[in-house]
C-alpha positions in Angstrom: -11.2 15.2 5.0 -7.7 15.3 6.5 -8.8 12.9 9.2 -10.2 10.5 6.6 -6.9 10.7 4.7 -4.9 10.0 7.9 -7.2 7.0 8.7 -6.9 5.5 5.2 -3.1 6.1 5.0 -2.6 4.7 8.5 -4.6 1.6 7.7 -2.6 1.0 4.6 0.7 1.7 6.4 0.0 -0.6 9.3 -1.3 -3.5 7.1 1.4 -3.2 4.5 4.2 -3.1 7.1 2.7 -6.0 9.0 1.9 -8.2 6.0 5.2 -7.4 4.4 7.0 -8.4 7.6 4.9 -11.6 7.9 5.8 -12.5 4.2 9.5 -12.0 4.9 9.4 -13.8 8.3 7.5 -16.9 7.0 8.1 -16.9 3.2 6.1 -20.1 2.6 2.9 -18.0 2.9 1.3 -19.8 5.9 1.4 -16.8 8.1 -0.6 -14.8 5.5 -2.9 -17.7 4.8 -1.6 -18.2 1.3 0.2 -20.8 -0.8 3.5 -20.5 -2.7 1.6 -22.1 -5.7 0.0 -18.7 -6.5 3.6 -17.5 -7.3 4.0 -20.0 -10.1 3.4 -17.4 -12.8 6.0 -15.0 -11.2 9.7 -15.1 -10.9 9.5 -15.4 -7.1 10.2 -18.7 -5.4 8.6 -17.6 -2.1 7.1 -14.6 -0.4 10.3 -13.1 1.0 11.0 -10.6 -1.9 7.4 -9.6 -2.5 7.2 -9.0 1.3 10.3 -6.8 1.3 9.0 -4.9 -1.7 5.6 -4.4 0.0 7.2 -3.3 3.2 9.6 -0.8 1.5 7.4 0.7 -1.1 3.8 0.8 0.2 4.6 0.6 3.9 7.4 3.2 4.1 5.8 5.7 1.7 2.6 5.7 3.7 4.6 5.9 7.0 6.3 9.1 5.7 3.0 10.4 4.5 1.4 10.0 7.9 4.4 11.5 9.7 4.3 14.5 7.3 0.5 14.9 7.8 0.9 15.0 11.5 3.7 17.6 11.5 2.0 19.6 8.7 5.0 19.4 6.4 4.7 21.2 3.1 5.0 18.0 1.0 2.5 16.0 3.1 0.0 15.7 0.3 2.7 14.7 -2.3 3.7 11.8 0.0 0.1 10.8 0.4 -0.4 10.8 -3.4 2.8 8.8 -3.8 1.5 6.3 -1.1 -1.8 5.9 -2.9 -0.1 5.5 -6.3 2.3 2.9 -5.0 -0.6 1.0 -3.4 -2.5 1.0 -6.8 0.7 -0.1 -8.6 1.2 -2.9 -6.1 -2.3 -4.3 -6.5 -2.4 -4.0 -10.3 1.0 -5.7 -10.5 -0.4 -8.4 -8.3 -3.4 -8.8 -10.7 -1.0 -9.1 -13.6 1.6 -11.5 -12.1 -0.7 -13.8 -10.1 -3.5 -13.7 -12.7 -6.2 -13.9 -10.0 -8.0 -11.5 -7.8 -10.1 -11.5 -4.7 -12.8 -9.2 -3.4 -10.3 -7.5 -1.0 -8.2 -6.4 -4.0 -11.1 -4.2 -5.2 -11.3 -2.6 -1.8 -7.5 -2.0 -1.9 -7.8 -0.3 -5.3 -10.7 1.8 -3.9 -8.6 2.9 -0.9 -5.6 3.8 -3.1 -7.9 5.9 -5.3 -9.5 7.6 -2.3 -6.1 8.5 -0.9 -5.1 10.1 -4.2 -8.3 12.0 -4.7 -8.5 13.3 -1.1 -4.9 14.3 -1.2 -5.3 16.2 -4.5 -8.4 17.9 -3.1 -6.7 19.0 0.2 -3.6 20.1 -1.7 -5.8 22.3 -3.9 -7.6 23.8 -0.9 -4.2 24.6 0.7 -3.1 26.5 -2.4 -6.1 28.8 -2.3 
């Protein structure tokens, strides 16, 4: 189970850091195959700030979680839970602000939920 958690968290970490960086680097959305028009229902004029937020919240929290999982730090599962929660908050906020969804968003929600459930289960086993 810990291996599954590391794989899921690592995938989220790498993708959120990369996509966040791409959004900041090319804020018109071409690098992420998107269009600024989808931001019309938000207060963002381009992808720079959403990219920074994705990078700092989802990316960094999952980076810390992975690091703590590898060094077996006592708060490793708390960070994993936080990373999963932030991923779910990110995607739900995206649903609300952009007012559209894609099939990949359902997969992202599922991954966030799995990260949380696996972390809670492993945390419980560690307490026994």
